[in-house]
KERO-960204 format. One record per residue: residue number from 0; residue in three letters; x negated, y negated, z of N, C-alpha, C in turn. Coordinates in steps of 0.02 Angstrom, whole numbers, padded with zeros to 5 digits. Atoms other than C-alpha are relative to their C-alpha. Layout:
[NUM; ALA; [X; Y; Z]; [X; Y; Z]; [X; Y; Z]]
...
This chain:
[0; MET; [-00019; -00065; -00030]; [02147; -01173; 00294]; [00037; -00012; 00065]]
[1; THR; [-00038; 00010; -00061]; [02277; -01162; 00431]; [-00031; 00039; 00058]]
[2; THR; [00027; -00032; -00059]; [02238; -01111; 00609]; [00014; 00075; 00000]]
[3; ASP; [-00017; -00070; -00001]; [02330; -00947; 00592]; [-00041; 00039; -00050]]
[4; ALA; [00040; -00035; 00050]; [02237; -00901; 00432]; [-00072; 00008; 00023]]
[5; ARG; [00068; -00006; -00026]; [02069; -00936; 00515]; [-00006; 00060; 00046]]
[6; TYR; [00006; -00055; -00048]; [02103; -00814; 00655]; [00024; 00066; -00029]]
[7; ASP; [-00016; -00062; 00035]; [02185; -00688; 00540]; [-00063; 00031; -00029]]
[8; ASP; [00061; -00025; 00032]; [02016; -00674; 00454]; [-00050; 00029; 00050]]
[9; VAL; [00050; -00023; -00049]; [01920; -00640; 00616]; [00031; 00040; 00058]]
[10; ALA; [-00036; -00030; -00056]; [02049; -00549; 00723]; [-00036; 00061; 00030]]
[11; GLU; [00033; -00061; -00024]; [01960; -00381; 00735]; [-00067; -00016; 00032]]
[12; TRP; [00065; 00020; -00027]; [01789; -00461; 00762]; [00008; -00035; 00067]]
[13; TYR; [-00011; 00037; -00062]; [01855; -00579; 00895]; [00021; 00047; 00057]]
[14; ASP; [-00024; -00047; -00051]; [01944; -00439; 00988]; [-00057; 00043; 00026]]
[15; ALA; [00054; -00044; -00020]; [01789; -00329; 00990]; [-00057; -00038; 00034]]
[16; THR; [00059; 00036; -00022]; [01662; -00466; 01027]; [00013; -00046; 00060]]
[17; LEU; [-00012; 00052; -00050]; [01744; -00598; 01137]; [00060; 00013; 00044]]
[18; SER; [-00061; -00014; -00038]; [01907; -00523; 01202]; [00005; 00075; 00010]]
[19; GLY; [-00008; -00072; -00007]; [01980; -00349; 01218]; [-00035; 00027; 00061]]
[20; ASP; [00038; -00030; -00054]; [01866; -00240; 01323]; [-00070; -00028; 00006]]
[21; SER; [00067; 00030; -00003]; [01715; -00352; 01296]; [-00016; -00023; 00071]]
[22; PRO; [00020; 00026; -00066]; [01616; -00394; 01455]; [00014; -00074; 00008]]
[23; LEU; [-00012; 00072; -00003]; [01644; -00577; 01410]; [00072; -00016; 00019]]
[24; ALA; [-00070; 00012; -00015]; [01830; -00555; 01442]; [00016; 00005; 00074]]
[25; SER; [-00017; -00014; -00070]; [01820; -00505; 01625]; [00004; -00064; 00042]]
[26; MET; [00000; 00061; -00041]; [01777; -00677; 01701]; [00063; -00041; -00011]]
[27; PRO; [-00061; 00041; 00008]; [01919; -00777; 01619]; [00063; 00037; 00023]]
[28; ARG; [-00059; -00039; -00018]; [02044; -00637; 01648]; [00009; 00001; 00076]]
[29; GLU; [-00003; -00004; -00073]; [02001; -00617; 01833]; [00014; -00069; 00030]]
[30; THR; [-00012; 00068; -00025]; [01997; -00806; 01859]; [00073; -00020; -00008]]
[31; ALA; [-00070; 00018; 00013]; [02168; -00830; 01780]; [00047; 00038; 00047]]
[32; LEU; [-00042; -00040; -00044]; [02245; -00689; 01881]; [-00003; -00027; 00071]]
[33; ARG; [00007; 00027; -00068]; [02176; -00761; 02043]; [00036; -00067; 00007]]
[34; LEU; [-00032; 00065; -00004]; [02236; -00937; 02005]; [00076; 00004; -00007]]
[35; LEU; [-00073; -00010; 00005]; [02409; -00874; 01956]; [00030; 00022; 00067]]
[36; GLY; [-00025; -00023; -00065]; [02426; -00791; 02126]; [00048; 00060; -00008]]
[37; ARG; [-00044; -00058; -00002]; [02557; -00662; 02171]; [00051; -00005; -00058]]
[38; PRO; [-00048; 00001; 00055]; [02663; -00613; 02019]; [00070; -00019; 00024]]
[39; ALA; [-00065; 00025; -00023]; [02829; -00704; 02030]; [00045; -00015; -00060]]
[40; GLY; [-00049; 00009; 00052]; [02937; -00677; 01877]; [-00028; -00003; -00070]]
[41; ARG; [00013; 00002; 00072]; [02924; -00726; 01695]; [-00059; -00047; -00015]]
[42; LEU; [00061; 00036; 00015]; [02755; -00783; 01628]; [-00008; -00007; -00076]]
[43; LEU; [00013; 00012; 00070]; [02717; -00863; 01459]; [-00076; -00005; -00010]]
[44; ASP; [00071; 00001; 00017]; [02543; -00826; 01388]; [-00007; -00036; -00067]]
[45; ILE; [00003; 00043; 00059]; [02509; -00967; 01265]; [-00068; 00010; -00035]]
[46; GLY; [00060; -00016; 00037]; [02384; -00922; 01129]; [-00026; 00068; 00021]]
[47; CYS; [00016; -00066; -00028]; [02386; -00739; 01179]; [-00049; 00041; -00041]]
[48; GLY; [00047; -00036; 00042]; [02281; -00680; 01032]; [00017; 00074; -00004]]
[49; GLY; [-00010; -00072; 00006]; [02257; -00492; 01030]; [00033; 00033; 00059]]
[50; GLY; [-00042; -00026; -00055]; [02349; -00471; 01195]; [-00037; 00035; 00056]]
[51; SER; [00035; -00035; -00054]; [02211; -00400; 01305]; [00012; -00034; 00068]]
[52; HIS; [-00016; 00035; -00062]; [02239; -00535; 01436]; [00074; 00007; 00017]]
[53; THR; [-00073; -00008; -00010]; [02428; -00524; 01412]; [00015; 00067; 00033]]
[54; ALA; [-00010; -00067; -00029]; [02421; -00338; 01450]; [-00023; 00002; 00072]]
[55; ALA; [00024; 00001; -00069]; [02320; -00372; 01607]; [00048; -00037; 00046]]
[56; PHE; [-00050; 00036; -00040]; [02446; -00500; 01669]; [00061; 00044; 00012]]
[57; SER; [-00057; -00045; -00007]; [02584; -00374; 01637]; [-00015; 00055; 00051]]
[58; ALA; [00020; -00054; -00047]; [02489; -00237; 01730]; [-00002; -00025; 00071]]
[59; ALA; [00003; 00029; -00067]; [02471; -00357; 01877]; [00070; -00011; 00029]]
[60; GLY; [-00067; 00006; -00026]; [02660; -00369; 01890]; [00042; -00056; -00029]]
[61; TRP; [-00038; 00053; 00032]; [02711; -00517; 01783]; [00043; 00028; -00056]]
[62; ASP; [-00042; -00013; 00059]; [02852; -00508; 01655]; [-00023; -00048; -00054]]
[63; VAL; [00038; 00045; 00043]; [02748; -00578; 01512]; [00027; 00000; -00072]]
[64; VAL; [-00011; 00011; 00071]; [02788; -00649; 01341]; [-00060; -00038; -00027]]
[65; GLY; [00056; 00035; 00031]; [02642; -00697; 01229]; [00020; -00035; -00064]]
[66; ILE; [-00013; 00035; 00062]; [02641; -00821; 01087]; [-00066; -00019; -00032]]
[67; ASP; [00061; 00017; 00035]; [02510; -00851; 00953]; [00018; -00016; -00073]]
[68; VAL; [-00012; 00018; 00069]; [02494; -00920; 00776]; [-00028; 00051; -00049]]
[69; SER; [00033; -00048; 00044]; [02393; -00774; 00707]; [00038; 00066; -00001]]
[70; GLU; [-00035; -00063; 00006]; [02495; -00628; 00643]; [-00047; 00059; 00007]]
[71; ALA; [00048; -00054; -00006]; [02338; -00521; 00632]; [-00017; 00014; 00073]]
[72; GLN; [00013; -00010; -00071]; [02302; -00549; 00816]; [00062; 00027; 00036]]
[73; LEU; [-00061; -00025; -00031]; [02483; -00520; 00864]; [00010; 00075; -00015]]
[74; ARG; [-00004; -00072; 00015]; [02475; -00351; 00777]; [-00040; 00040; 00051]]
[75; LEU; [00040; -00034; -00052]; [02336; -00302; 00899]; [00036; -00002; 00067]]
[76; ALA; [-00036; 00006; -00063]; [02441; -00367; 01044]; [00058; 00050; 00003]]
[77; ARG; [-00056; -00049; 00001]; [02590; -00261; 00990]; [-00025; 00071; 00009]]
[78; GLU; [00030; -00066; -00009]; [02476; -00109; 00980]; [-00017; 00013; 00073]]
[79; ARG; [00012; -00007; -00072]; [02436; -00143; 01163]; [00065; 00002; 00040]]
[80; GLY; [-00064; -00004; -00034]; [02622; -00140; 01203]; [00026; -00065; 00026]]
[81; CYS; [-00020; 00066; -00025]; [02640; -00327; 01230]; [00062; -00026; -00037]]
[82; GLU; [-00055; 00037; 00031]; [02798; -00427; 01198]; [-00027; -00067; -00024]]
[83; VAL; [00031; 00061; 00027]; [02741; -00566; 01082]; [00044; -00031; -00053]]
[84; VAL; [-00039; 00040; 00048]; [02812; -00703; 00970]; [-00049; -00040; -00042]]
[85; LEU; [00039; 00042; 00044]; [02738; -00791; 00819]; [00023; -00072; 00007]]
[86; GLY; [-00019; 00069; -00008]; [02735; -00978; 00850]; [-00058; -00043; 00023]]
[87; ARG; [00052; 00048; -00017]; [02637; -01134; 00895]; [00009; -00029; 00070]]
[88; ALA; [-00002; 00028; -00068]; [02593; -01203; 01066]; [00030; -00070; 00000]]
[89; GLU; [-00024; 00068; 00002]; [02639; -01378; 01009]; [00076; -00005; -00011]]
[90; SER; [-00073; 00000; 00010]; [02820; -01327; 00972]; [00026; 00069; 00019]]
[91; LEU; [-00017; -00066; -00025]; [02865; -01178; 01081]; [00074; 00016; -00015]]
[92; PRO; [-00069; -00019; 00018]; [03021; -01082; 01022]; [00038; 00030; 00059]]
[93; PHE; [-00032; -00025; -00061]; [03091; -01063; 01199]; [00042; -00055; 00032]]
[94; ASP; [-00044; 00048; -00034]; [03226; -01145; 01304]; [-00037; -00035; 00057]]
[95; ASP; [00027; 00036; -00058]; [03189; -01273; 01439]; [00002; 00044; 00062]]
[96; ALA; [00002; -00032; -00066]; [03136; -01202; 01608]; [00014; 00076; -00003]]
[97; GLY; [-00013; -00071; 00008]; [03142; -01023; 01543]; [-00053; 00045; 00030]]
[98; PHE; [00054; -00041; -00029]; [02980; -00966; 01627]; [-00017; -00024; 00070]]
[99; ASP; [00021; 00016; -00068]; [02917; -00960; 01805]; [-00071; -00027; 00003]]
[100; ALA; [00069; 00024; 00002]; [02737; -00996; 01754]; [-00024; 00007; -00072]]
[101; ALA; [00033; -00004; 00065]; [02625; -01020; 01603]; [-00075; 00009; 00011]]
[102; VAL; [00072; -00009; -00002]; [02446; -00968; 01569]; [-00027; -00006; -00070]]
[103; SER; [00031; 00006; 00065]; [02327; -01005; 01427]; [-00076; 00004; 00008]]
[104; LEU; [00072; -00009; -00003]; [02146; -00955; 01395]; [-00032; -00019; -00066]]
[105; TRP; [00043; 00016; 00057]; [02019; -01032; 01275]; [00038; -00032; -00058]]
[106; THR; [-00041; 00024; 00055]; [02150; -01126; 01174]; [-00009; -00074; -00019]]
[107; HIS; [-00002; 00072; 00016]; [02121; -01314; 01185]; [-00048; -00018; -00057]]
[108; THR; [00047; 00013; 00054]; [01976; -01304; 01062]; [00026; 00024; -00067]]
[109; ASP; [-00030; -00023; 00063]; [02091; -01227; 00931]; [00064; -00037; -00018]]
[110; LEU; [-00064; 00033; 00012]; [02244; -01339; 00946]; [-00010; -00068; -00033]]
[111; ASP; [00003; 00066; 00032]; [02277; -01489; 00836]; [00024; -00055; 00046]]
[112; ASP; [-00029; 00051; -00044]; [02375; -01579; 00974]; [00005; 00028; 00070]]
[113; TRP; [00002; -00026; -00068]; [02324; -01530; 01151]; [00052; -00032; 00045]]
[114; PRO; [-00052; 00030; -00042]; [02436; -01658; 01238]; [00069; 00028; -00014]]
[115; ALA; [-00066; -00027; 00018]; [02588; -01592; 01142]; [00009; 00070; 00029]]
[116; ALA; [-00004; -00068; -00027]; [02548; -01414; 01196]; [00013; -00001; 00076]]
[117; LEU; [-00011; 00005; -00072]; [02540; -01467; 01379]; [00071; -00025; 00015]]
[118; ARG; [-00069; 00024; -00010]; [02705; -01561; 01363]; [00049; 00057; -00011]]
[119; GLU; [-00044; -00056; 00014]; [02786; -01407; 01287]; [-00003; 00052; 00056]]
[120; ALA; [00005; -00047; -00056]; [02718; -01295; 01425]; [00039; -00027; 00060]]
[121; ARG; [-00037; 00030; -00056]; [02790; -01417; 01553]; [00075; 00007; -00012]]
[122; ARG; [-00071; -00006; 00016]; [02958; -01410; 01464]; [00028; 00069; 00014]]
[123; VAL; [-00027; -00068; -00004]; [02975; -01221; 01465]; [-00011; 00033; 00069]]
[124; VAL; [00011; -00027; -00068]; [02913; -01193; 01645]; [00049; -00034; 00048]]
[125; ARG; [-00049; 00026; -00048]; [03041; -01214; 01783]; [-00034; -00049; 00049]]
[126; ALA; [00025; 00047; -00050]; [03023; -01352; 01913]; [-00036; 00038; 00056]]
[127; GLY; [00039; -00033; -00052]; [02889; -01302; 02038]; [-00042; 00057; -00025]]
[128; GLY; [00039; -00055; 00028]; [02815; -01171; 01922]; [-00072; -00021; -00015]]
[129; ALA; [00071; 00013; 00009]; [02628; -01156; 01893]; [-00021; 00005; -00073]]
[130; CYS; [00034; -00007; 00065]; [02520; -01179; 01739]; [-00074; 00010; 00015]]
[131; VAL; [00071; -00015; -00009]; [02347; -01100; 01738]; [-00035; -00004; -00068]]
[132; TYR; [00038; 00006; 00062]; [02220; -01146; 01605]; [-00074; 00013; 00012]]
[133; LEU; [00072; -00008; 00000]; [02043; -01088; 01570]; [-00025; -00008; -00071]]
[134; GLY; [00028; 00012; 00067]; [01941; -01151; 01423]; [-00072; -00021; 00004]]
[135; VAL; [00071; 00020; 00001]; [01768; -01205; 01369]; [-00009; -00067; 00036]]
[136; HIS; [00015; 00061; -00038]; [01688; -01340; 01475]; [-00018; -00056; -00049]]
[137; PRO; [00012; 00053; 00049]; [01697; -01503; 01375]; [-00069; -00032; 00005]]
[138; CYS; [00065; 00032; -00008]; [01532; -01565; 01447]; [-00057; 00040; -00030]]
[139; PHE; [00056; -00042; 00018]; [01425; -01417; 01399]; [00011; 00043; -00062]]
[140; VAL; [-00016; -00038; 00061]; [01514; -01336; 01251]; [00037; -00046; -00048]]
[141; GLY; [-00033; 00045; 00048]; [01558; -01436; 01096]; [-00046; -00020; -00055]]
[142; PRO; [00041; 00020; 00057]; [01491; -01524; 00943]; [-00067; -00031; 00020]]
[143; HIS; [00059; 00035; -00024]; [01362; -01615; 01049]; [-00050; 00046; 00034]]
[144; SER; [00040; -00044; -00044]; [01290; -01462; 01140]; [-00013; 00067; -00032]]
[145; LEU; [00019; -00066; 00024]; [01195; -01315; 01067]; [-00016; 00043; 00061]]
[146; PHE; [00004; -00039; -00062]; [01219; -01185; 01203]; [00016; 00072; -00018]]
[147; VAL; [-00012; -00065; 00030]; [01201; -01015; 01120]; [00013; 00052; 00054]]
[148; GLU; [-00020; -00051; -00048]; [01294; -00881; 01220]; [-00002; -00025; 00072]]
[149; GLY; [00000; 00028; -00067]; [01291; -01000; 01369]; [-00062; 00015; 00040]]
[150; ARG; [00062; -00019; -00035]; [01112; -00953; 01411]; [-00049; -00058; 00003]]
[151; GLY; [00051; 00052; -00007]; [00976; -01067; 01477]; [00029; -00069; 00011]]
[152; VAL; [-00020; 00070; -00007]; [00993; -01255; 01464]; [00028; -00025; -00066]]
[153; PRO; [-00028; 00025; 00063]; [01109; -01335; 01335]; [-00043; -00056; -00030]]
[154; ARG; [00036; 00054; 00035]; [01025; -01446; 01204]; [00052; -00050; -00023]]
[155; LEU; [-00050; 00051; 00014]; [01126; -01607; 01197]; [-00023; -00045; -00057]]
[156; HIS; [00015; 00042; 00058]; [01136; -01717; 01042]; [00040; -00065; 00005]]
[157; ALA; [-00031; 00066; -00008]; [01173; -01903; 01047]; [00051; -00012; -00056]]
[158; GLY; [-00047; 00023; 00049]; [01323; -01978; 00959]; [00058; 00046; -00015]]
[159; TRP; [-00052; -00049; 00014]; [01439; -01827; 00967]; [00050; 00009; 00056]]
[160; TYR; [-00043; -00020; -00056]; [01512; -01806; 01142]; [00067; -00038; 00001]]
[161; ARG; [-00061; 00041; -00004]; [01639; -01949; 01133]; [00042; 00001; -00064]]
[162; GLN; [-00039; -00006; 00062]; [01700; -01901; 00959]; [00052; 00056; 00009]]
[163; SER; [-00053; -00050; -00007]; [01865; -01813; 00993]; [00028; 00018; -00068]]
[164; GLY; [-00031; -00022; 00062]; [01948; -01712; 00857]; [-00033; 00061; -00029]]
[165; ARG; [00019; -00061; 00034]; [01917; -01573; 00734]; [-00071; -00005; -00028]]
[166; TYR; [00066; -00002; 00032]; [01741; -01522; 00679]; [-00014; 00071; -00025]]
[167; GLU; [00021; -00064; 00028]; [01672; -01383; 00570]; [-00075; 00003; -00012]]
[168; GLU; [00073; 00004; 00003]; [01492; -01442; 00558]; [-00022; -00049; 00053]]
[169; ALA; [00025; 00043; -00054]; [01396; -01513; 00707]; [-00062; 00033; 00029]]
[170; PRO; [00060; -00028; -00029]; [01232; -01490; 00801]; [00014; 00056; 00050]]
[171; GLY; [-00016; -00049; -00051]; [01322; -01387; 00933]; [00027; 00066; -00026]]
[172; ILE; [-00026; -00063; 00028]; [01379; -01249; 00814]; [-00058; 00048; -00012]]
[173; SER; [00048; -00053; 00012]; [01278; -01089; 00822]; [00021; 00039; -00062]]
[174; ALA; [-00014; -00035; 00063]; [01266; -00997; 00656]; [00032; 00068; 00011]]
[175; THR; [-00025; -00068; -00013]; [01313; -00832; 00739]; [00063; 00001; 00043]]
[176; GLY; [-00056; 00002; -00047]; [01456; -00891; 00849]; [00068; -00008; -00033]]
[177; LEU; [-00070; 00006; 00023]; [01645; -00908; 00835]; [00011; -00064; -00040]]
[178; ARG; [-00015; 00065; 00030]; [01643; -01092; 00788]; [-00028; -00007; -00071]]
[179; ALA; [00024; 00000; 00069]; [01539; -01061; 00632]; [00050; 00033; -00046]]
[180; ARG; [-00050; -00036; 00039]; [01684; -00951; 00575]; [00066; -00038; -00005]]
[181; VAL; [-00067; 00030; -00001]; [01837; -01053; 00626]; [00001; -00075; 00016]]
[182; GLY; [00000; 00070; -00020]; [01780; -01228; 00675]; [00029; -00009; 00070]]
[183; ALA; [-00026; 00013; -00067]; [01845; -01313; 00833]; [00026; -00071; 00005]]
[184; THR; [-00021; 00067; -00020]; [01927; -01464; 00913]; [-00035; -00017; 00065]]
[185; HIS; [00035; 00022; -00061]; [01831; -01564; 01043]; [00038; -00057; 00034]]
[186; LEU; [-00026; 00054; -00040]; [01899; -01672; 01183]; [-00050; -00014; 00056]]
[187; PRO; [00041; 00017; -00058]; [01786; -01765; 01306]; [00037; 00018; 00065]]
[188; LEU; [-00029; -00024; -00063]; [01815; -01714; 01487]; [00058; -00043; 00024]]
[189; ALA; [-00053; 00044; -00025]; [01918; -01866; 01537]; [00064; 00006; -00041]]
[190; GLU; [-00058; -00006; 00044]; [02033; -01851; 01386]; [00034; 00068; 00010]]
[191; PHE; [-00026; -00068; -00013]; [02053; -01663; 01416]; [00041; 00001; 00064]]
[192; MET; [-00033; -00002; -00065]; [02099; -01688; 01600]; [00061; -00046; 00002]]
[193; GLN; [-00055; 00048; -00002]; [02210; -01841; 01575]; [00062; 00027; -00035]]
[194; ALA; [-00057; -00029; 00036]; [02319; -01741; 01456]; [00046; 00039; 00046]]
[195; PHE; [-00042; -00035; -00049]; [02379; -01634; 01602]; [00043; -00050; 00039]]
[196; VAL; [-00036; 00051; -00039]; [02427; -01788; 01702]; [00055; -00032; -00041]]
[197; ASP; [-00048; 00033; 00043]; [02514; -01871; 01556]; [00059; 00045; -00017]]
[198; ALA; [-00054; -00047; 00015]; [02615; -01713; 01524]; [00046; 00013; 00060]]
[199; GLY; [-00043; -00008; -00059]; [02685; -01719; 01701]; [-00022; 00055; 00048]]
[200; TRP; [00026; -00050; -00046]; [02578; -01585; 01783]; [-00037; -00032; 00058]]
[201; THR; [00039; 00021; -00058]; [02505; -01606; 01957]; [-00056; 00049; 00011]]
[202; LEU; [00058; -00044; -00009]; [02329; -01536; 01974]; [-00005; 00024; 00072]]
[203; GLU; [00008; -00031; -00067]; [02309; -01416; 02121]; [-00070; 00027; 00011]]
[204; GLN; [00066; -00032; -00007]; [02142; -01331; 02087]; [-00039; -00009; -00064]]
[205; VAL; [00045; 00005; 00057]; [01994; -01363; 01972]; [-00063; 00038; 00017]]
[206; GLU; [00059; -00041; -00012]; [01849; -01240; 01956]; [-00045; 00002; -00061]]
[207; GLU; [00048; -00016; 00053]; [01692; -01207; 01854]; [-00023; 00071; 00012]]
[208; PRO; [00012; -00070; -00017]; [01693; -01017; 01857]; [-00070; 00024; -00019]]
[209; GLY; [00065; -00028; 00014]; [01534; -00916; 01861]; [-00055; -00031; 00042]]
[210; SER; [00056; 00022; -00041]; [01362; -00942; 01937]; [-00056; -00033; -00040]]
[211; ARG; [00052; 00031; 00041]; [01266; -01019; 01792]; [-00010; -00073; 00021]]
[212; ASP; [00014; 00070; -00015]; [01180; -01186; 01819]; [00044; -00047; -00041]]
[213; TYR; [-00041; 00040; 00045]; [01276; -01255; 01669]; [00060; 00042; -00020]]
[214; PRO; [-00058; -00043; 00012]; [01453; -01184; 01665]; [00025; -00005; -00071]]
[215; ILE; [-00029; 00000; 00067]; [01530; -01133; 01500]; [00075; -00010; 00002]]
[216; ALA; [-00073; 00002; -00005]; [01708; -01138; 01567]; [00023; -00047; 00054]]
[217; ILE; [-00035; 00038; -00052]; [01826; -01248; 01665]; [00069; 00032; 00009]]
[218; ALA; [-00064; -00032; -00014]; [01982; -01179; 01750]; [00041; -00046; 00045]]
[219; LEU; [-00044; 00044; -00039]; [02134; -01271; 01822]; [00065; 00036; 00016]]
[220; ARG; [-00069; -00018; -00015]; [02296; -01235; 01910]; [00040; -00064; 00012]]
[221; CYS; [-00044; 00058; -00007]; [02436; -01362; 01896]; [00069; 00024; 00021]]
[222; ARG; [-00068; -00016; -00018]; [02614; -01369; 01957]; [00046; -00058; -00017]]
């Protein structure tokens, strides 16, 4: 099953449960807006999904274009009035240096080639432009860590953390969560971070948003 077909099957559920107006959407959205800083031109939202974050970036003053592989999710984004394009993060259908900044939320665990996506983002953002990313924390969310809804203390399982790549069955998958429906890709923390450096980005800010003892997310701003 392709990535776009997986999310086509869960688009409405995902939008209602984990994105859209869900309380779970406020932290990543507010974090990304803060790290992006003052709106300054054209912004590419990579993996925009149903467009709820895209619409928020637009409302903040950015000229936003969203891109995603799921036509079902893009339909929701268009209903929100977003300008969106069907396409893959690993091969963006845009000219070099055509954007002032890029943003992406919760995508590295769904991409087949994370380094390629970061290289493509670097290609389409002008020199000096920013890239903001927020995604699941590789240390506490993944095949090795059962951390249902990010509550309490994660239960870690030996032999899984350093296995990078695609997984659909693992001790860290909750039967009721997103990954039981669509699977995921895991990258250990060092591999995840090094991909930014190798793509030519300079890290400016790294955060673990929220107040939980064990963070579910990691956020970065690069330039």
